[in-house]
SEKE-492155 format. One record per residue (C-alpha): y negated, x, z negated. Coordinates in steps of 0.05 Angstrom, whole numbers, padded with zeros to 5 digits, always signed. Layout:
N
YXZ;...
This chain:
573
-01846+01975-02114;-01862+02002-02183;-01830+02071-02189;-01784+02094-02246;-01813+02103-02314;-01788+02155-02364;-01724+02127-02396;-01691+02159-02456;-01621+02180-02438;-01563+02157-02481;-01544+02197-02542;-01484+02243-02543;-01436+02188-02565;-01459+02143-02508;-01451+02199-02457;-01380+02214-02480;-01362+02140-02479;-01392+02133-02409;-01353+02193-02384;-01288+02163-02411;-01301+02096-02378;-01316+02129-02311;-01254+02173-02317;-01211+02110-02325;-01247+02081-02264;-01232+02142-02222;-01296+02182-02230;-01335+02222-02280;-01406+02249-02275;-01443+02283-02331;-01493+02339-02342;-01463+02409-02347;-01528+02440-02371;-01591+02418-02407;-01601+02378-02471;-01604+02303-02476;-01677+02288-02464;-01727+02240-02434;-01733+02241-02358;-01785+02286-02327;-01851+02255-02306;-01854+02249-02230;-01884+02312-02200;-01888+02348-02267;-01864+02420-02271;-01805+02425-02318;-01809+02470-02378;-01737+02488-02365;-01692+02481-02304;-01669+02409-02294;-01596+02396-02313;-01541+02405-02263;-01488+02351-02260;-01413+02356-02251;-01378+02300-02214;-01304+02287-02226;-01252+02292-02171;-01210+02232-02151;-01156+02211-02201;-01085+02194-02182;-01071+02121-02168;-01144+02103-02159;-01156+02038-02120;-01200+02036-02058;-01258+02008-02099;-01250+02063-02150;-01249+02116-02096;-01313+02089-02065;-01345+02084-02134;-01325+02155-02149;-01353+02179-02082;-01419+02144-02094;-01424+02172-02165;-01407+02242-02140;-01474+02244-02103;-01504+02267-02169;-01474+02336-02157;-01503+02369-02094;-01471+02437-02109;-01439+02470-02048;-01463+02415-02002;-01433+02360-02045;-01365+02394-02048;-01337+02345-02100;-01360+02283-02062;-01323+02309-02001;-01257+02307-02040;-01260+02231-02033;-01261+02237-01957;-01203+02246-01910;-01193+02286-01846;-01253+02306-01804;-01300+02263-01845;-01296+02313-01902;-01330+02363-01855;-01375+02318-01813;-01405+02273-01868;-01480+02289-01874;-01504+02277-01946;-01573+02304-01930;-01585+02250-01878;-01622+02209-01930;-01623+02179-01999;-01623+02107-02023;-01656+02106-02092;-01633+02047-02133;-01615+02021-02202;-01542+02038-02212;-01528+01978-02257;-01548+01932-02199;-01496+01959-02150;-01445+01908-02124;-01377+01926-02095;-01335+01880-02053;-01264+01904-02036;-01210+01882-01989;-01143+01918-01976;-01171+01979-01940;-01247+01967-01939;-01302+01967-01990;-01374+01942-01982;-01427+01968-02029;-01491+01927-02035;-01552+01962-02063;-01624+01942-02074;-01664+02005-02058;-01728+02018-02096;-01743+02076-02049;-01714+02116-01992;-01716+02189-01973;-01705+02207-01900;-01672+02269-01873;-01739+02305-01872;-01751+02293-01946;-01804+02238-01939;-01802+02188-01996;-01821+02115-01983;-01824+02058-02032;-01777+02003-02010;-01783+01927-02011;-01735+01913-01955;-01684+01877-01999;-01609+01888-02003;-01574+01940-01961;-01499+01937-01946;-01459+02001-01939;-01389+01996-01909;-01330+02041-01923;-01260+02042-01893;-01202+02075-01928;-01131+02097-01911;-01072+02120-01951;-01047+02191-01946;-00974+02209-01943;-00973+02214-02019;-00999+02143-02025;-01069+02163-02049;-01129+02127-02019;-01184+02166-01985;-01246+02146-01946;-01241+02153-01870;-01306+02119-01850;-01371+02125-01889;-01446+02124-01874;-01484+02189-01877;-01531+02199-01935;-01523+02186-02010;-01542+02135-02063;-01576+02158-02127;-01597+02121-02189;-01673+02126-02198;-01665+02156-02267;-01625+02215-02240;-01662+02223-02175;-01715+02272-02202;-01659+02316-02229;-01619+02319-02165;-01679+02323-02118;-01744+02359-02131;-01812+02347-02101;-01850+02400-02060;-01916+02397-02025;-01918+02420-01953;-01987+02446-01935;-02023+02427-01872;-02097+02435-01852;-02149+02382-01839;-02174+02382-01767;-02233+02427-01785;-02187+02479-01816;-02228+02475-01880;-02180+02442-01929;-02105+02443-01943;-02074+02374-01942;-02011+02362-01983;-01950+02326-01955;-01899+02312-02010;-01825+02321-01993;-01761+02316-02034;-01704+02365-02026;-01639+02378-02065;-01656+02416-02129;-01597+02462-02122;-01589+02513-02067;-01643+02551-02028;-01702+02504-02031;-01745+02554-01991;-01701+02541-01930;-01712+02466-01933;-01787+02475-01941;-01799+02526-01887;-01752+02492-01838;-01793+02428-01844;-01859+02464-01841;-01844+02507-01781;-01793+02467-01741;-01812+02397-01766;-01874+02354-01767;-01919+02320-01817;-01896+02255-01848;-01906+02199-01798;-01963+02167-01836;-02002+02233-01832;-01991+02243-01758;-02055+02254-01720;-02095+02269-01783;-02072+02340-01800;-02066+02406-01763;-02014+02461-01767;-02019+02533-01746;-01945+02530-01724;-01949+02509-01652;-01891+02467-01625;-01858+02526-01590;-01859+02570-01652;-01791+02565-01687;-01752+02601-01741;-01712+02660-01715;-01655+02639-01760;-01643+02574-01797;-01643+02606-01866;-01701+02633-01908;-01671+02682-01958;-01708+02695-02024;-01694+02764-02053;-01690+02785-02126;-01765+02799-02126;-01777+02726-02108;-01801+02745-02038;-01785+02694-01984;-01767+02726-01917;-01790+02683-01859;-01770+02704-01789;-01806+02672-01730;-01786+02673-01657;-01820+02717-01605;-01869+02662-01586;-01907+02677-01651;-01925+02746-01625;-01978+02713-01581;-02016+02684-01640;-02082+02716-01658;-02097+02742-01728;-02132+02677-01748;-02072+02634-01728;-02025+02682-01763;-02069+02680-01826;-02065+02604-01825;-01989+02607-01819;-01985+02653-01880;-02032+02606-01917;-01989+02546-01903;-01925+02583-01922;-01952+02610-01987;-01982+02543-02008;-01918+02505-01990;-01872+02552-02029;-01911+02554-02094;-01862+02507-02129;-01799+02540-02101;-01792+02602-02146;-01827+02644-02093;-01879+02696-02111;-01894+02724-02041;-01878+02712-01968;-01857+02765-01918;-01865+02743-01845;-01831+02779-01788;-01832+02763-01714;-01774+02773-01667;-01780+02837-01627;-01832+02869-01673;-01816+02928-01717;-01860+02914-01777;-01877+02851-01817;-01941+02812-01802;-02000+02845-01836;-02052+02790-01845;-02086+02759-01905;-02084+02684-01920;-02144+02645-01896;-02192+02622-01951;-02194+02546-01958;-02243+02500-01994;-02221+02480-02064;-02213+02407-02083;-02215+02418-02158;-02270+02378-02192;-02308+02396-02255;-02262+02379-02314;-02321+02346-02351;-02333+02272-02342;-02392+02256-02296;-02425+02195-02326;-02485+02150-02329;-02496+02142-02404;-02554+02106-02436;-02594+02113-02371;-02581+02188-02364;-02535+02220-02312;-02496+02284-02318;-02434+02320-02342;-02410+02299-02411;-02382+02351-02458;-02375+02326-02529;-02440+02292-02543;-02481+02336-02495;-02501+02313-02426;-02516+02366-02373;-02558+02339-02315;-02549+02356-02241;-02611+02384-02209;-02634+02342-02151;-02593+02280-02171;-02598+02263-02244;-02672+02247-02247;-02669+02211-02180;-02614+02165-02206;-02649+02154-02272;-02713+02134-02236;-02679+02081-02193;-02697+02009-02208;-02642+01960-02224;-02573+01969-02254;-02525+02020-02223;-02452+02000-02223;-02418+02057-02183;-02433+02129-02164;-02395+02178-02119;-02421+02249-02113;-02412+02298-02055;-02375+02364-02066;-02441+02404-02066;-02471+02353-02115;-02532+02342-02071;-02517+02271-02047;-02493+02209-02083;-02467+02143-02055;-02492+02090-02104;-02482+02015-02111;-02526+01972-02154;-02506+01907-02189;-02541+01870-02132;-02488+01897-02085;-02537+01940-02046;-02512+02010-02028;-02557+02071-02028;-02552+02143-02007;-02589+02183-02061;-02615+02254-02051;-02671+02296-02080;-02717+02266-02027;-02707+02191-02037;-02657+02134-02044;-02641+02103-01976;-02612+02033-01972;-02549+02026-01929;-02512+01965-01903;-02562+01916-01933;-02543+01862-01883;-02471+01851-01909;-02453+01816-01973;-02394+01829-02019;-02390+01904-02008;-02341+01941-02053;-02363+02008-02085;-02379+02058-02030;-02344+02125-02019;-02372+02192-01997;-02326+02241-01962;-02330+02317-01963;-02364+02318-01895;-02423+02277-01918;-02403+02208-01890;-02412+02147-01934;-02361+02090-01926;-02376+02016-01937;-02334+01953-01928;-02338+01880-01953;-02283+01858-02000;-02264+01799-01956;-02267+01838-01890;-02220+01897-01902;-02217+01915-01828;-02293+01922-01823;-02304+01992-01850;-02370+02025-01830;-02384+02099-01838;-02454+02127-01844;-02466+02198-01820;-02515+02247-01854;-02570+02220-01808;-02555+02149-01833;-02527+02126-01766;-02471+02074-01774;-02405+02072-01737;-02350+02020-01741;-02281+02050-01758;-02219+02024-01723;-02151+02011-01753;-02170+01994-01825;-02119+01954-01866;-02097+01906-01811;-02049+01867-01856;-02097+01859-01915;-02134+01795-01932;-02180+01830-01981;-02194+01899-02009;-02215+01912-02081;-02230+01986-02081;-02219+02049-02039;-02215+02123-02057;-02222+02184-02012;-02180+02246-02023;-02222+02308-02036;-02196+02340-01972;-02222+02280-01933;-02156+02268-01898;-02127+02209-01937;-02155+02144-01964;-02122+02101-02017;-02139+02028-02028;-02123+01967-02070;-02111+01909-02024;-02082+01839-02024;-02031+01823-01970;-01983+01765-01966;-02005+01742-02035;-01985+01809-02066;-02030+01860-02099;-02013+01927-02068;-02035+02000-02070;-02033+02033-02001;-02053+02099-01970;-02072+02117-01898;-02091+02180-01862;-02163+02192-01839;-02169+02216-01767;-02228+02261-01752;-02254+02304-01696;-02262+02379-01704;-02332+02369-01733;-02305+02324-01789;-02331+02258-01760;-02283+02202-01778;-02254+02167-01717;-02202+02119-01747;-02147+02107-01797;-02073+02115-01788;-02022+02062-01807;-02021+02043-01880;-01963+02066-01924;-01947+02023-01985;-01950+02062-02050;-01931+02008-02099;-01934+01934-02112;-01977+01922-02173;-01954+01883-02234;-02024+01853-02242;-02086+01850-02197;-02113+01918-02178;-02179+01938-02212;-02193+02011-02196;-02161+02070-02158;-02178+02144-02156;-02148+02210-02134;-02128+02248-02197;-02093+02305-02160;-02084+02327-02088;-02021+02285-02081;-02029+02234-02137;-02072+02173-02149;-02089+02136-02212;-02090+02060-02212;-02114+02008-02262;-02080+01940-02257;-02093+01884-02305;-02118+01816-02326;-02125+01779-02391;-02091+01820-02445;-02041+01855-02398;-02067+01921-02370;-02033+01982-02341;-02051+02052-02321;-02007+02076-02264;-02000+02147-02239;-01973+02143-02169;-01948+02203-02130;-01966+02197-02056;-01896+02205-02028;-01859+02196-02093;-01847+02152-02154;-01897+02126-02204;-01906+02126-02279;-01935+02065-02314;-01963+02058-02384;-02000+02005-02422;-02076+02010-02420;-02131+01982-02464;-02155+01913-02441;-02218+01907-02400;-02215+01973-02363;-02264+01976-02304;-02252+02045-02273;-02205+02104-02272;-02218+02177-02253;-02182+02244-02258;-02178+02273-02327;-02166+02340-02360;-02108+02387-02372;-02092+02347-02435;-02102+02278-02404;-02088+02268-02331;-02134+02207-02325;-02197+02179-02356;-02210+02105-02365;-02275+02068-02375;-02277+02000-02408;-02328+01944-02397;-02352+01957-02468;-02376+02027-02449;-02319+02063-02484;-02285+02120-02447;-02212+02138-02460;-02165+02196-02451;-02091+02194-02463;-02058+02239-02514;-01982+02234-02512;-01969+02159-02510;-02034+02133-02539;-02105+02125-02513;-02162+02157-02553;-02236+02145-02547;-02272+02204-02515;-02342+02175-02505;-02385+02113-02515;-02446+02079-02484;-02421+02099-02415;-02441+02050-02361;-02413+02088-02300;-02356+02137-02294;-02374+02173-02229;-02328+02200-02175;-02331+02275-02162;-02311+02296-02092;-02305+02370-02111;-02343+02429-02138;-02401+02467-02106;-02381+02531-02070;-02388+02590-02117;-02373+02547-02178;-02300+02536-02160;-02270+02594-02198;
């Protein structure tokens, strides 16, 4: 699936006309706040609160199809637990219907209604689904049929008496009705925070949704076995609600089991809570434990940063370093060693401490480069794709036509085969490691389709990779995949193209995507700056950054745009 792109909403006249048409059909739904504007970019923080929508109540004399249509459209207003939508329901169903059971995200214009005397079937083609825990998944399952049964009241008006739980939302409105939040877990070494994107209703107490899933829930299924949580299975919320006071302090009450946790475990809990609530209008967290008189008095646990240097790390005219304007700043212990290598370098990935680089030459040979010497790796296999280096010092190699044959090389250059890699893929074009080392994204071909996928990385407590989790499809690409990179903790950048048709795609991991045209002949993509979320490198050596809707040249004579896996400790702030 290719996620929704920003679409300009209709002008005022169009909105009024649409409202009139829907009113005649038995339903109205329109924004009650906010100006007419372009849709928010997925994952972007709004400059103002997103609009809230008002859904119209049933109109007298509405047919069964109009009642079902109005009920579906009323999902756009989640206020008071979808109070307006419940007006379309009869009897106990008005109380027992569970709108938060899940979301089918679709294109509203493609919905198809089939009505009989007292039944209506709605057929939708989901582009994505959101489950009851807020996990978003791209969908390619095809049409889904939703059945509704209706009955007439004593006054002759039709109401729904049988309906599936959950709601249906048009993909243009979805980011206004639901908002994304990043639950924070730890990697198995307790070094990094790992982000797990969830979607919850934008109205109401979002802190309750977030903390409930973090404390009482579990990581998204595709992350299972690859992340750790300080909240043991028997630690629960004391009450189901997490109130946020006027000072924007979230009050989290834990059951008495939490009293047995040591200060380190409690510090990790506070760390997870604070990191998970940063996008929920919460400034601080107050944790209490059942049976204890005073709040928990611990500090959050420091975690390693994943923020790279905002400067581009490049090989330009035979010199390697950070590019700022026209100046190139070398890296001690790496730049000269790379410049002295014989042959042509085509890819470079640098460790977080900037002391090790995984390098591939145009011959296909992979090297580990340090201040001591370049060491050739995996020289017996042909067709290797560009290697990765993870934050624990392991270098990853795999042939393009053997996607299940990943080998990891430890700091002592000992190889290990990795199980569970891309079992459905026939080929792999490129892979990218998240800077927390817990997720790997890849461009693969499967069933004749070009697809971007992501999988969790399973490690032992020393950081040694032991396998991959099951792959989750991020998006089906419009053209063959060329390059993929992590541009944020929960977002990857993708280049897809051939001939004169090229795209740059920003894909949220656990959310929609945004696609834009790209200059032809792009060879690689990396994270960008505050002004441009991604950098592109073309085969002609030109480097690009995006400003608004256009690409601007930011450098020339660049042969390699390197991957940074982080920033050295002490240089993070």
